CHARMM internal coordinates of N, CA and C (Angstrom, degrees):
IC EDIT
DIST 1 N 1 CA 1.4561
DIST 1 CA 1 C 1.5168
ANGL 1 N 1 CA 1 C 109.23
DIST 1 C 2 N 1.3219
ANGL 1 CA 1 C 2 N 117.31
DIHE 1 N 1 CA 1 C 2 N 134.39
DIST 2 N 2 CA 1.4636
ANGL 1 C 2 N 2 CA 122.17
DIHE 1 CA 1 C 2 N 2 CA -179.52
DIST 2 CA 2 C 1.5259
ANGL 2 N 2 CA 2 C 110.18
DIHE 1 C 2 N 2 CA 2 C -72.14
DIST 2 C 3 N 1.3295
ANGL 2 CA 2 C 3 N 115.10
DIHE 2 N 2 CA 2 C 3 N 151.33
DIST 3 N 3 CA 1.4545
ANGL 2 C 3 N 3 CA 119.55
DIHE 2 CA 2 C 3 N 3 CA 175.82
DIST 3 CA 3 C 1.5214
ANGL 3 N 3 CA 3 C 109.86
DIHE 2 C 3 N 3 CA 3 C -64.00
DIST 3 C 4 N 1.3140
ANGL 3 CA 3 C 4 N 115.55
DIHE 3 N 3 CA 3 C 4 N 149.47
DIST 4 N 4 CA 1.4603
ANGL 3 C 4 N 4 CA 120.87
DIHE 3 CA 3 C 4 N 4 CA 179.46
DIST 4 CA 4 C 1.5266
ANGL 4 N 4 CA 4 C 109.85
DIHE 3 C 4 N 4 CA 4 C -70.99
DIST 4 C 5 N 1.3120
ANGL 4 CA 4 C 5 N 116.38
DIHE 4 N 4 CA 4 C 5 N 149.77
DIST 5 N 5 CA 1.4525
ANGL 4 C 5 N 5 CA 121.63
DIHE 4 CA 4 C 5 N 5 CA 172.33
DIST 5 CA 5 C 1.5143
ANGL 5 N 5 CA 5 C 107.62
DIHE 4 C 5 N 5 CA 5 C -74.95
DIST 5 C 6 N 1.3347
ANGL 5 CA 5 C 6 N 116.71
DIHE 5 N 5 CA 5 C 6 N 136.92
DIST 6 N 6 CA 1.4576
ANGL 5 C 6 N 6 CA 121.62
DIHE 5 CA 5 C 6 N 6 CA -176.92
DIST 6 CA 6 C 1.5222
ANGL 6 N 6 CA 6 C 110.29
DIHE 5 C 6 N 6 CA 6 C -117.11
DIST 6 C 7 N 1.3303
ANGL 6 CA 6 C 7 N 115.48
DIHE 6 N 6 CA 6 C 7 N 139.22
DIST 7 N 7 CA 1.4601
ANGL 6 C 7 N 7 CA 122.42
DIHE 6 CA 6 C 7 N 7 CA 174.02
DIST 7 CA 7 C 1.5170
ANGL 7 N 7 CA 7 C 108.21
DIHE 6 C 7 N 7 CA 7 C -120.27
DIST 7 C 8 N 1.3214
ANGL 7 CA 7 C 8 N 116.53
DIHE 7 N 7 CA 7 C 8 N 135.99
DIST 8 N 8 CA 1.4577
ANGL 7 C 8 N 8 CA 120.77
DIHE 7 CA 7 C 8 N 8 CA 176.39
DIST 8 CA 8 C 1.5182
ANGL 8 N 8 CA 8 C 108.78
DIHE 7 C 8 N 8 CA 8 C -131.80
DIST 8 C 9 N 1.3354
ANGL 8 CA 8 C 9 N 117.04
DIHE 8 N 8 CA 8 C 9 N 123.37
DIST 9 N 9 CA 1.4507
ANGL 8 C 9 N 9 CA 122.13
DIHE 8 CA 8 C 9 N 9 CA 175.11
DIST 9 CA 9 C 1.5184
ANGL 9 N 9 CA 9 C 107.38
DIHE 8 C 9 N 9 CA 9 C -90.04
DIST 9 C 10 N 1.3186
ANGL 9 CA 9 C 10 N 116.77
DIHE 9 N 9 CA 9 C 10 N 116.70
DIST 10 N 10 CA 1.4510
ANGL 9 C 10 N 10 CA 121.17
DIHE 9 CA 9 C 10 N 10 CA -178.59
DIST 10 CA 10 C 1.5202
ANGL 10 N 10 CA 10 C 110.33
DIHE 9 C 10 N 10 CA 10 C -88.83
DIST 10 C 11 N 1.3276
ANGL 10 CA 10 C 11 N 117.02
DIHE 10 N 10 CA 10 C 11 N 134.59
DIST 11 N 11 CA 1.4590
ANGL 10 C 11 N 11 CA 120.16
DIHE 10 CA 10 C 11 N 11 CA 174.70
DIST 11 CA 11 C 1.5272
ANGL 11 N 11 CA 11 C 108.23
DIHE 10 C 11 N 11 CA 11 C -54.90
DIST 11 C 12 N 1.3257
ANGL 11 CA 11 C 12 N 116.00
DIHE 11 N 11 CA 11 C 12 N 131.73
DIST 12 N 12 CA 1.4662
ANGL 11 C 12 N 12 CA 123.09
DIHE 11 CA 11 C 12 N 12 CA 176.76
DIST 12 CA 12 C 1.5226
ANGL 12 N 12 CA 12 C 113.86
DIHE 11 C 12 N 12 CA 12 C 58.98
DIST 12 C 13 N 1.3252
ANGL 12 CA 12 C 13 N 117.28
DIHE 12 N 12 CA 12 C 13 N 22.79
DIST 13 N 13 CA 1.4555
ANGL 12 C 13 N 13 CA 119.48
DIHE 12 CA 12 C 13 N 13 CA -176.40
DIST 13 CA 13 C 1.5056
ANGL 13 N 13 CA 13 C 113.65
DIHE 12 C 13 N 13 CA 13 C -151.29
DIST 13 C 14 N 1.3173
ANGL 13 CA 13 C 14 N 115.91
DIHE 13 N 13 CA 13 C 14 N -159.04
DIST 14 N 14 CA 1.4602
ANGL 13 C 14 N 14 CA 121.84
DIHE 13 CA 13 C 14 N 14 CA -173.04
DIST 14 CA 14 C 1.5223
ANGL 14 N 14 CA 14 C 113.91
DIHE 13 C 14 N 14 CA 14 C -81.08
DIST 14 C 15 N 1.3122
ANGL 14 CA 14 C 15 N 114.27
DIHE 14 N 14 CA 14 C 15 N 179.41
DIST 15 N 15 CA 1.4598
ANGL 14 C 15 N 15 CA 122.92
DIHE 14 CA 14 C 15 N 15 CA 168.38
DIST 15 CA 15 C 1.5282
ANGL 15 N 15 CA 15 C 105.84
DIHE 14 C 15 N 15 CA 15 C -95.44
DIST 15 C 16 N 1.3070
ANGL 15 CA 15 C 16 N 116.66
DIHE 15 N 15 CA 15 C 16 N 127.62
DIST 16 N 16 CA 1.4612
ANGL 15 C 16 N 16 CA 121.17
DIHE 15 CA 15 C 16 N 16 CA 176.22
DIST 16 CA 16 C 1.5205
ANGL 16 N 16 CA 16 C 107.37
DIHE 15 C 16 N 16 CA 16 C -101.03
DIST 16 C 17 N 1.3158
ANGL 16 CA 16 C 17 N 116.01
DIHE 16 N 16 CA 16 C 17 N 127.01
DIST 17 N 17 CA 1.4561
ANGL 16 C 17 N 17 CA 121.31
DIHE 16 CA 16 C 17 N 17 CA 178.09
DIST 17 CA 17 C 1.5297
ANGL 17 N 17 CA 17 C 107.94
DIHE 16 C 17 N 17 CA 17 C -117.21
DIST 17 C 18 N 1.3326
ANGL 17 CA 17 C 18 N 115.58
DIHE 17 N 17 CA 17 C 18 N 132.77
DIST 18 N 18 CA 1.4654
ANGL 17 C 18 N 18 CA 121.46
DIHE 17 CA 17 C 18 N 18 CA -179.41
DIST 18 CA 18 C 1.5150
ANGL 18 N 18 CA 18 C 109.43
DIHE 17 C 18 N 18 CA 18 C -133.55
DIST 18 C 19 N 1.2920
ANGL 18 CA 18 C 19 N 116.38
DIHE 18 N 18 CA 18 C 19 N 139.62
DIST 19 N 19 CA 1.4540
ANGL 18 C 19 N 19 CA 121.11
DIHE 18 CA 18 C 19 N 19 CA 177.61
DIST 19 CA 19 C 1.5175
ANGL 19 N 19 CA 19 C 110.43
DIHE 18 C 19 N 19 CA 19 C 127.97
DIST 19 C 20 N 1.3121
ANGL 19 CA 19 C 20 N 115.14
DIHE 19 N 19 CA 19 C 20 N -153.41
DIST 20 N 20 CA 1.4544
ANGL 19 C 20 N 20 CA 121.45
DIHE 19 CA 19 C 20 N 20 CA 177.44
DIST 20 CA 20 C 1.5214
ANGL 20 N 20 CA 20 C 107.82
DIHE 19 C 20 N 20 CA 20 C -99.73
DIST 20 C 21 N 1.3237
ANGL 20 CA 20 C 21 N 116.43
DIHE 20 N 20 CA 20 C 21 N 120.17
DIST 21 N 21 CA 1.4595
ANGL 20 C 21 N 21 CA 120.21
DIHE 20 CA 20 C 21 N 21 CA -177.00
DIST 21 CA 21 C 1.5195
ANGL 21 N 21 CA 21 C 110.15
DIHE 20 C 21 N 21 CA 21 C -156.91
DIST 21 C 22 N 1.3217
ANGL 21 CA 21 C 22 N 115.74
DIHE 21 N 21 CA 21 C 22 N 164.21
DIST 22 N 22 CA 1.4592
ANGL 21 C 22 N 22 CA 123.19
DIHE 21 CA 21 C 22 N 22 CA 172.27
DIST 22 CA 22 C 1.5205
ANGL 22 N 22 CA 22 C 107.19
DIHE 21 C 22 N 22 CA 22 C -127.58
DIST 22 C 23 N 1.3267
ANGL 22 CA 22 C 23 N 116.58
DIHE 22 N 22 CA 22 C 23 N 146.07
DIST 23 N 23 CA 1.4582
ANGL 22 C 23 N 23 CA 122.04
DIHE 22 CA 22 C 23 N 23 CA 178.11
DIST 23 CA 23 C 1.5192
ANGL 23 N 23 CA 23 C 107.52
DIHE 22 C 23 N 23 CA 23 C -117.56
DIST 23 C 24 N 1.3384
ANGL 23 CA 23 C 24 N 115.35
DIHE 23 N 23 CA 23 C 24 N 131.18
DIST 24 N 24 CA 1.4592
ANGL 23 C 24 N 24 CA 121.62
DIHE 23 CA 23 C 24 N 24 CA 179.50
DIST 24 CA 24 C 1.5202
ANGL 24 N 24 CA 24 C 109.79
DIHE 23 C 24 N 24 CA 24 C -119.56
DIST 24 C 25 N 1.3269
ANGL 24 CA 24 C 25 N 116.46
DIHE 24 N 24 CA 24 C 25 N 138.89
DIST 25 N 25 CA 1.4627
ANGL 24 C 25 N 25 CA 122.19
DIHE 24 CA 24 C 25 N 25 CA 175.35
DIST 25 CA 25 C 1.5369
ANGL 25 N 25 CA 25 C 108.83
DIHE 24 C 25 N 25 CA 25 C -79.64
DIST 25 C 26 N 1.3219
ANGL 25 CA 25 C 26 N 116.27
DIHE 25 N 25 CA 25 C 26 N 170.73
DIST 26 N 26 CA 1.4661
ANGL 25 C 26 N 26 CA 121.41
DIHE 25 CA 25 C 26 N 26 CA -177.83
DIST 26 CA 26 C 1.5330
ANGL 26 N 26 CA 26 C 112.12
DIHE 25 C 26 N 26 CA 26 C -58.96
DIST 26 C 27 N 1.3308
ANGL 26 CA 26 C 27 N 116.99
DIHE 26 N 26 CA 26 C 27 N -30.39
DIST 27 N 27 CA 1.4701
ANGL 26 C 27 N 27 CA 119.65
DIHE 26 CA 26 C 27 N 27 CA -179.70
DIST 27 CA 27 C 1.5277
ANGL 27 N 27 CA 27 C 112.74
DIHE 26 C 27 N 27 CA 27 C -82.47
DIST 27 C 28 N 1.3332
ANGL 27 CA 27 C 28 N 116.85
DIHE 27 N 27 CA 27 C 28 N 2.52
DIST 28 N 28 CA 1.4577
ANGL 27 C 28 N 28 CA 121.20
DIHE 27 CA 27 C 28 N 28 CA 177.91
DIST 28 CA 28 C 1.5141
ANGL 28 N 28 CA 28 C 114.58
DIHE 27 C 28 N 28 CA 28 C 92.46
DIST 28 C 29 N 1.3253
ANGL 28 CA 28 C 29 N 117.12
DIHE 28 N 28 CA 28 C 29 N -6.80
DIST 29 N 29 CA 1.4622
ANGL 28 C 29 N 29 CA 119.00
DIHE 28 CA 28 C 29 N 29 CA 179.83
DIST 29 CA 29 C 1.5264
ANGL 29 N 29 CA 29 C 110.27
DIHE 28 C 29 N 29 CA 29 C -74.02
DIST 29 C 30 N 1.3196
ANGL 29 CA 29 C 30 N 114.80
DIHE 29 N 29 CA 29 C 30 N 141.84
DIST 30 N 30 CA 1.4592
ANGL 29 C 30 N 30 CA 120.22
DIHE 29 CA 29 C 30 N 30 CA -179.45
DIST 30 CA 30 C 1.5227
ANGL 30 N 30 CA 30 C 109.77
DIHE 29 C 30 N 30 CA 30 C -84.70
DIST 30 C 31 N 1.3156
ANGL 30 CA 30 C 31 N 115.92
DIHE 30 N 30 CA 30 C 31 N 135.35
DIST 31 N 31 CA 1.4525
ANGL 30 C 31 N 31 CA 121.56
DIHE 30 CA 30 C 31 N 31 CA 176.37
DIST 31 CA 31 C 1.5247
ANGL 31 N 31 CA 31 C 107.19
DIHE 30 C 31 N 31 CA 31 C -82.52
DIST 31 C 32 N 1.3096
ANGL 31 CA 31 C 32 N 116.18
DIHE 31 N 31 CA 31 C 32 N 124.92
DIST 32 N 32 CA 1.4559
ANGL 31 C 32 N 32 CA 120.70
DIHE 31 CA 31 C 32 N 32 CA 179.04
DIST 32 CA 32 C 1.5229
ANGL 32 N 32 CA 32 C 108.66
DIHE 31 C 32 N 32 CA 32 C -84.88
DIST 32 C 33 N 1.3174
ANGL 32 CA 32 C 33 N 116.09
DIHE 32 N 32 CA 32 C 33 N 128.40
DIST 33 N 33 CA 1.4456
ANGL 32 C 33 N 33 CA 120.02
DIHE 32 CA 32 C 33 N 33 CA 174.62
DIST 33 CA 33 C 1.5096
ANGL 33 N 33 CA 33 C 109.26
DIHE 32 C 33 N 33 CA 33 C -148.51
DIST 33 C 34 N 1.3135
ANGL 33 CA 33 C 34 N 114.45
DIHE 33 N 33 CA 33 C 34 N 155.28
DIST 34 N 34 CA 1.4484
ANGL 33 C 34 N 34 CA 120.10
DIHE 33 CA 33 C 34 N 34 CA 179.58
DIST 34 CA 34 C 1.5195
ANGL 34 N 34 CA 34 C 108.84
DIHE 33 C 34 N 34 CA 34 C -104.41
DIST 34 C 35 N 1.3033
ANGL 34 CA 34 C 35 N 116.06
DIHE 34 N 34 CA 34 C 35 N 147.10
DIST 35 N 35 CA 1.4542
ANGL 34 C 35 N 35 CA 120.10
DIHE 34 CA 34 C 35 N 35 CA 176.98
DIST 35 CA 35 C 1.5094
ANGL 35 N 35 CA 35 C 112.79
DIHE 34 C 35 N 35 CA 35 C 95.92
DIST 35 C 36 N 1.3226
ANGL 35 CA 35 C 36 N 114.72
DIHE 35 N 35 CA 35 C 36 N -172.50
DIST 36 N 36 CA 1.4582
ANGL 35 C 36 N 36 CA 121.22
DIHE 35 CA 35 C 36 N 36 CA -175.57
DIST 36 CA 36 C 1.5142
ANGL 36 N 36 CA 36 C 111.83
DIHE 35 C 36 N 36 CA 36 C -126.59
DIST 36 C 37 N 1.3477
ANGL 36 CA 36 C 37 N 117.10
DIHE 36 N 36 CA 36 C 37 N 23.55
DIST 37 N 37 CA 1.4591
ANGL 36 C 37 N 37 CA 120.91
DIHE 36 CA 36 C 37 N 37 CA 179.84
DIST 37 CA 37 C 1.5218
ANGL 37 N 37 CA 37 C 109.29
DIHE 36 C 37 N 37 CA 37 C -145.53
DIST 37 C 38 N 1.3385
ANGL 37 CA 37 C 38 N 116.09
DIHE 37 N 37 CA 37 C 38 N 139.70
DIST 38 N 38 CA 1.4588
ANGL 37 C 38 N 38 CA 120.83
DIHE 37 CA 37 C 38 N 38 CA 178.21
DIST 38 CA 38 C 1.5257
ANGL 38 N 38 CA 38 C 109.47
DIHE 37 C 38 N 38 CA 38 C -148.70
DIST 38 C 39 N 1.3292
ANGL 38 CA 38 C 39 N 116.18
DIHE 38 N 38 CA 38 C 39 N 151.67
DIST 39 N 39 CA 1.4637
ANGL 38 C 39 N 39 CA 122.86
DIHE 38 CA 38 C 39 N 39 CA 174.13
DIST 39 CA 39 C 1.5242
ANGL 39 N 39 CA 39 C 107.06
DIHE 38 C 39 N 39 CA 39 C -110.22
DIST 39 C 40 N 1.3292
ANGL 39 CA 39 C 40 N 116.55
DIHE 39 N 39 CA 39 C 40 N 119.43
DIST 40 N 40 CA 1.4581
ANGL 39 C 40 N 40 CA 122.19
DIHE 39 CA 39 C 40 N 40 CA -177.13
DIST 40 CA 40 C 1.5225
ANGL 40 N 40 CA 40 C 110.25
DIHE 39 C 40 N 40 CA 40 C -103.26
DIST 40 C 41 N 1.3308
ANGL 40 CA 40 C 41 N 116.09
DIHE 40 N 40 CA 40 C 41 N 136.11
DIST 41 N 41 CA 1.4634
ANGL 40 C 41 N 41 CA 122.45
DIHE 40 CA 40 C 41 N 41 CA -177.66
DIST 41 CA 41 C 1.5245
ANGL 41 N 41 CA 41 C 111.60
DIHE 40 C 41 N 41 CA 41 C -64.98
DIST 41 C 42 N 1.3416
ANGL 41 CA 41 C 42 N 115.83
DIHE 41 N 41 CA 41 C 42 N 135.84
DIST 42 N 42 CA 1.4666
ANGL 41 C 42 N 42 CA 121.70
DIHE 41 CA 41 C 42 N 42 CA 172.21
DIST 42 CA 42 C 1.5088
ANGL 42 N 42 CA 42 C 111.76
DIHE 41 C 42 N 42 CA 42 C -115.95
DIST 42 C 43 N 1.3400
ANGL 42 CA 42 C 43 N 117.93
DIHE 42 N 42 CA 42 C 43 N -18.31
DIST 43 N 43 CA 1.4660
ANGL 42 C 43 N 43 CA 120.03
DIHE 42 CA 42 C 43 N 43 CA -174.41
DIST 43 CA 43 C 1.5214
ANGL 43 N 43 CA 43 C 112.55
DIHE 42 C 43 N 43 CA 43 C -83.08
DIST 43 C 44 N 1.3317
ANGL 43 CA 43 C 44 N 117.55
DIHE 43 N 43 CA 43 C 44 N -18.77
DIST 44 N 44 CA 1.4576
ANGL 43 C 44 N 44 CA 121.80
DIHE 43 CA 43 C 44 N 44 CA -179.31
DIST 44 CA 44 C 1.5135
ANGL 44 N 44 CA 44 C 113.88
DIHE 43 C 44 N 44 CA 44 C 85.70
DIST 44 C 45 N 1.3341
ANGL 44 CA 44 C 45 N 118.07
DIHE 44 N 44 CA 44 C 45 N -2.20
DIST 45 N 45 CA 1.4506
ANGL 44 C 45 N 45 CA 120.58
DIHE 44 CA 44 C 45 N 45 CA -175.11
DIST 45 CA 45 C 1.5128
ANGL 45 N 45 CA 45 C 115.66
DIHE 44 C 45 N 45 CA 45 C -99.18
DIST 45 C 46 N 1.3087
ANGL 45 CA 45 C 46 N 118.79
DIHE 45 N 45 CA 45 C 46 N -4.89
DIST 46 N 46 CA 1.4591
ANGL 45 C 46 N 46 CA 121.24
DIHE 45 CA 45 C 46 N 46 CA -176.25
DIST 46 CA 46 C 1.5220
ANGL 46 N 46 CA 46 C 111.35
DIHE 45 C 46 N 46 CA 46 C -62.95
DIST 46 C 47 N 1.3231
ANGL 46 CA 46 C 47 N 115.64
DIHE 46 N 46 CA 46 C 47 N 140.70
DIST 47 N 47 CA 1.4656
ANGL 46 C 47 N 47 CA 119.44
DIHE 46 CA 46 C 47 N 47 CA 174.18
DIST 47 CA 47 C 1.5234
ANGL 47 N 47 CA 47 C 110.61
DIHE 46 C 47 N 47 CA 47 C -91.65
DIST 47 C 48 N 1.3247
ANGL 47 CA 47 C 48 N 116.50
DIHE 47 N 47 CA 47 C 48 N 6.23
DIST 48 N 48 CA 1.4562
ANGL 47 C 48 N 48 CA 122.52
DIHE 47 CA 47 C 48 N 48 CA -179.64
DIST 48 CA 48 C 1.5340
ANGL 48 N 48 CA 48 C 110.63
DIHE 47 C 48 N 48 CA 48 C -127.27
DIST 48 C 49 N 1.3363
ANGL 48 CA 48 C 49 N 116.95
DIHE 48 N 48 CA 48 C 49 N 38.24
DIST 49 N 49 CA 1.4615
ANGL 48 C 49 N 49 CA 121.02
DIHE 48 CA 48 C 49 N 49 CA -177.34
DIST 49 CA 49 C 1.5148
ANGL 49 N 49 CA 49 C 110.85
DIHE 48 C 49 N 49 CA 49 C -57.97
DIST 49 C 50 N 1.2893
ANGL 49 CA 49 C 50 N 119.00
DIHE 49 N 49 CA 49 C 50 N 141.84
DIST 50 N 50 CA 1.4567
ANGL 49 C 50 N 50 CA 127.13
DIHE 49 CA 49 C 50 N 50 CA 11.88
DIST 50 CA 50 C 1.5282
ANGL 50 N 50 CA 50 C 113.97
DIHE 49 C 50 N 50 CA 50 C -86.79
DIST 50 C 51 N 1.3288
ANGL 50 CA 50 C 51 N 117.38
DIHE 50 N 50 CA 50 C 51 N 5.69
DIST 51 N 51 CA 1.4508
ANGL 50 C 51 N 51 CA 120.33
DIHE 50 CA 50 C 51 N 51 CA -174.94
DIST 51 CA 51 C 1.5285
ANGL 51 N 51 CA 51 C 112.40
DIHE 50 C 51 N 51 CA 51 C -89.11
DIST 51 C 52 N 1.2981
ANGL 51 CA 51 C 52 N 115.86
DIHE 51 N 51 CA 51 C 52 N 151.37
DIST 52 N 52 CA 1.4599
ANGL 51 C 52 N 52 CA 122.95
DIHE 51 CA 51 C 52 N 52 CA 177.27
DIST 52 CA 52 C 1.5268
ANGL 52 N 52 CA 52 C 109.05
DIHE 51 C 52 N 52 CA 52 C -75.01
DIST 52 C 53 N 1.3386
ANGL 52 CA 52 C 53 N 116.21
DIHE 52 N 52 CA 52 C 53 N 136.91
DIST 53 N 53 CA 1.4635
ANGL 52 C 53 N 53 CA 120.34
DIHE 52 CA 52 C 53 N 53 CA 174.29
DIST 53 CA 53 C 1.5312
ANGL 53 N 53 CA 53 C 111.73
DIHE 52 C 53 N 53 CA 53 C -120.78
DIST 53 C 54 N 1.3439
ANGL 53 CA 53 C 54 N 116.80
DIHE 53 N 53 CA 53 C 54 N 12.79
DIST 54 N 54 CA 1.4576
ANGL 53 C 54 N 54 CA 121.07
DIHE 53 CA 53 C 54 N 54 CA 178.29
DIST 54 CA 54 C 1.5141
ANGL 54 N 54 CA 54 C 114.86
DIHE 53 C 54 N 54 CA 54 C 89.88
DIST 54 C 55 N 1.3342
ANGL 54 CA 54 C 55 N 117.85
DIHE 54 N 54 CA 54 C 55 N 0.71
DIST 55 N 55 CA 1.4586
ANGL 54 C 55 N 55 CA 121.15
DIHE 54 CA 54 C 55 N 55 CA -179.01
DIST 55 CA 55 C 1.5165
ANGL 55 N 55 CA 55 C 112.29
DIHE 54 C 55 N 55 CA 55 C -58.44
DIST 55 C 56 N 1.3281
ANGL 55 CA 55 C 56 N 118.38
DIHE 55 N 55 CA 55 C 56 N -29.28
DIST 56 N 56 CA 1.4747
ANGL 55 C 56 N 56 CA 121.13
DIHE 55 CA 55 C 56 N 56 CA -179.19
DIST 56 CA 56 C 1.5238
ANGL 56 N 56 CA 56 C 111.34
DIHE 55 C 56 N 56 CA 56 C -55.05
DIST 56 C 57 N 1.3236
ANGL 56 CA 56 C 57 N 117.35
DIHE 56 N 56 CA 56 C 57 N -31.52
DIST 57 N 57 CA 1.4668
ANGL 56 C 57 N 57 CA 120.58
DIHE 56 CA 56 C 57 N 57 CA 178.49
DIST 57 CA 57 C 1.5214
ANGL 57 N 57 CA 57 C 110.76
DIHE 56 C 57 N 57 CA 57 C -72.11
DIST 57 C 58 N 1.3359
ANGL 57 CA 57 C 58 N 117.23
DIHE 57 N 57 CA 57 C 58 N -39.66
DIST 58 N 58 CA 1.4674
ANGL 57 C 58 N 58 CA 122.12
DIHE 57 CA 57 C 58 N 58 CA -177.94
DIST 58 CA 58 C 1.5250
ANGL 58 N 58 CA 58 C 112.22
DIHE 57 C 58 N 58 CA 58 C -69.28
DIST 58 C 59 N 1.3473
ANGL 58 CA 58 C 59 N 116.87
DIHE 58 N 58 CA 58 C 59 N -33.05
DIST 59 N 59 CA 1.4703
ANGL 58 C 59 N 59 CA 119.97
DIHE 58 CA 58 C 59 N 59 CA -176.54
DIST 59 CA 59 C 1.5252
ANGL 59 N 59 CA 59 C 112.30
DIHE 58 C 59 N 59 CA 59 C -100.07
DIST 59 C 60 N 1.3243
ANGL 59 CA 59 C 60 N 116.29
DIHE 59 N 59 CA 59 C 60 N 7.77
DIST 60 N 60 CA 1.4735
ANGL 59 C 60 N 60 CA 122.60
DIHE 59 CA 59 C 60 N 60 CA 178.37
DIST 60 CA 60 C 1.5318
ANGL 60 N 60 CA 60 C 111.97
DIHE 59 C 60 N 60 CA 60 C 56.65
DIST 60 C 61 N 1.3278
ANGL 60 CA 60 C 61 N 116.50
DIHE 60 N 60 CA 60 C 61 N 41.96
DIST 61 N 61 CA 1.4699
ANGL 60 C 61 N 61 CA 121.89
DIHE 60 CA 60 C 61 N 61 CA 175.90
DIST 61 CA 61 C 1.5169
ANGL 61 N 61 CA 61 C 108.69
DIHE 60 C 61 N 61 CA 61 C -61.39
DIST 61 C 62 N 1.3093
ANGL 61 CA 61 C 62 N 116.13
DIHE 61 N 61 CA 61 C 62 N 129.61
DIST 62 N 62 CA 1.4601
ANGL 61 C 62 N 62 CA 119.54
DIHE 61 CA 61 C 62 N 62 CA 178.53
DIST 62 CA 62 C 1.5133
ANGL 62 N 62 CA 62 C 110.56
DIHE 61 C 62 N 62 CA 62 C -128.24
DIST 62 C 63 N 1.2989
ANGL 62 CA 62 C 63 N 114.73
DIHE 62 N 62 CA 62 C 63 N 133.56
DIST 63 N 63 CA 1.4511
ANGL 62 C 63 N 63 CA 122.97
DIHE 62 CA 62 C 63 N 63 CA 175.19
DIST 63 CA 63 C 1.5206
ANGL 63 N 63 CA 63 C 107.32
DIHE 62 C 63 N 63 CA 63 C -162.02
DIST 63 C 64 N 1.3003
ANGL 63 CA 63 C 64 N 115.68
DIHE 63 N 63 CA 63 C 64 N 145.04
DIST 64 N 64 CA 1.4571
ANGL 63 C 64 N 64 CA 120.68
DIHE 63 CA 63 C 64 N 64 CA -178.50
DIST 64 CA 64 C 1.5215
ANGL 64 N 64 CA 64 C 108.35
DIHE 63 C 64 N 64 CA 64 C -129.49
DIST 64 C 65 N 1.3113
ANGL 64 CA 64 C 65 N 116.38
DIHE 64 N 64 CA 64 C 65 N 135.47
DIST 65 N 65 CA 1.4579
ANGL 64 C 65 N 65 CA 121.71
DIHE 64 CA 64 C 65 N 65 CA 175.83
DIST 65 CA 65 C 1.5239
ANGL 65 N 65 CA 65 C 106.88
DIHE 64 C 65 N 65 CA 65 C -100.19
DIST 65 C 66 N 1.3317
ANGL 65 CA 65 C 66 N 116.73
DIHE 65 N 65 CA 65 C 66 N 120.07
DIST 66 N 66 CA 1.4563
ANGL 65 C 66 N 66 CA 121.29
DIHE 65 CA 65 C 66 N 66 CA -178.49
DIST 66 CA 66 C 1.5267
ANGL 66 N 66 CA 66 C 110.44
DIHE 65 C 66 N 66 CA 66 C -78.91
DIST 66 C 67 N 1.3263
ANGL 66 CA 66 C 67 N 117.91
DIHE 66 N 66 CA 66 C 67 N 164.21
DIST 67 N 67 CA 1.4710
ANGL 66 C 67 N 67 CA 119.88
DIHE 66 CA 66 C 67 N 67 CA 178.35
DIST 67 CA 67 C 1.5329
ANGL 67 N 67 CA 67 C 113.41
DIHE 66 C 67 N 67 CA 67 C -57.10
DIST 67 C 68 N 1.3298
ANGL 67 CA 67 C 68 N 117.51
DIHE 67 N 67 CA 67 C 68 N -25.86
DIST 68 N 68 CA 1.4601
ANGL 67 C 68 N 68 CA 120.46
DIHE 67 CA 67 C 68 N 68 CA 179.63
DIST 68 CA 68 C 1.5323
ANGL 68 N 68 CA 68 C 111.83
DIHE 67 C 68 N 68 CA 68 C -81.86
DIST 68 C 69 N 1.3557
ANGL 68 CA 68 C 69 N 116.93
DIHE 68 N 68 CA 68 C 69 N -5.72
DIST 69 N 69 CA 1.4381
ANGL 68 C 69 N 69 CA 120.53
DIHE 68 CA 68 C 69 N 69 CA 179.85
DIST 69 CA 69 C 1.5161
ANGL 69 N 69 CA 69 C 113.93
DIHE 68 C 69 N 69 CA 69 C 96.33
DIST 69 C 70 N 1.3226
ANGL 69 CA 69 C 70 N 117.43
DIHE 69 N 69 CA 69 C 70 N -2.66
DIST 70 N 70 CA 1.4590
ANGL 69 C 70 N 70 CA 121.53
DIHE 69 CA 69 C 70 N 70 CA 177.82
DIST 70 CA 70 C 1.5195
ANGL 70 N 70 CA 70 C 109.19
DIHE 69 C 70 N 70 CA 70 C -70.94
DIST 70 C 71 N 1.3399
ANGL 70 CA 70 C 71 N 116.57
DIHE 70 N 70 CA 70 C 71 N 137.67
DIST 71 N 71 CA 1.4567
ANGL 70 C 71 N 71 CA 121.58
DIHE 70 CA 70 C 71 N 71 CA 178.45
DIST 71 CA 71 C 1.5320
ANGL 71 N 71 CA 71 C 107.70
DIHE 70 C 71 N 71 CA 71 C -102.37
DIST 71 C 72 N 1.3276
ANGL 71 CA 71 C 72 N 115.45
DIHE 71 N 71 CA 71 C 72 N 124.55
DIST 72 N 72 CA 1.4606
ANGL 71 C 72 N 72 CA 121.04
DIHE 71 CA 71 C 72 N 72 CA 178.17
DIST 72 CA 72 C 1.5155
ANGL 72 N 72 CA 72 C 107.65
DIHE 71 C 72 N 72 CA 72 C -114.14
DIST 72 C 73 N 1.3188
ANGL 72 CA 72 C 73 N 116.20
DIHE 72 N 72 CA 72 C 73 N 113.85
DIST 73 N 73 CA 1.4510
ANGL 72 C 73 N 73 CA 120.48
DIHE 72 CA 72 C 73 N 73 CA -178.51
DIST 73 CA 73 C 1.5187
ANGL 73 N 73 CA 73 C 110.69
DIHE 72 C 73 N 73 CA 73 C -95.09
DIST 73 C 74 N 1.3275
ANGL 73 CA 73 C 74 N 114.51
DIHE 73 N 73 CA 73 C 74 N 150.59
DIST 74 N 74 CA 1.4524
ANGL 73 C 74 N 74 CA 120.70
DIHE 73 CA 73 C 74 N 74 CA 175.78
DIST 74 CA 74 C 1.5060
ANGL 74 N 74 CA 74 C 114.52
DIHE 73 C 74 N 74 CA 74 C 73.92
DIST 74 C 75 N 1.3098
ANGL 74 CA 74 C 75 N 118.89
DIHE 74 N 74 CA 74 C 75 N 21.77
DIST 75 N 75 CA 1.4753
ANGL 74 C 75 N 75 CA 121.77
DIHE 74 CA 74 C 75 N 75 CA -178.79
DIST 75 CA 75 C 1.5012
ANGL 75 N 75 CA 75 C 109.73
DIHE 74 C 75 N 75 CA 75 C -95.83
END
COOR INIT
IC SEED 1 N 1 CA 1 C
IC BUILD
């Protein structure tokens, strides 16, 4: 059995996805990437969407994921 795909929401940062996955854009085209790990933008400011380019640090994006899984933005 293959390992499960994992998603991690980082406080003040991107979503990290690890495992076997495919990413599709809104028009249905598949994003080509190598490897089994990617950082996906959550702040909306990346110039390389859907991937994180570190802009969240420059724009002081803040969000916290609580132990219950609730996302609190702007804290």
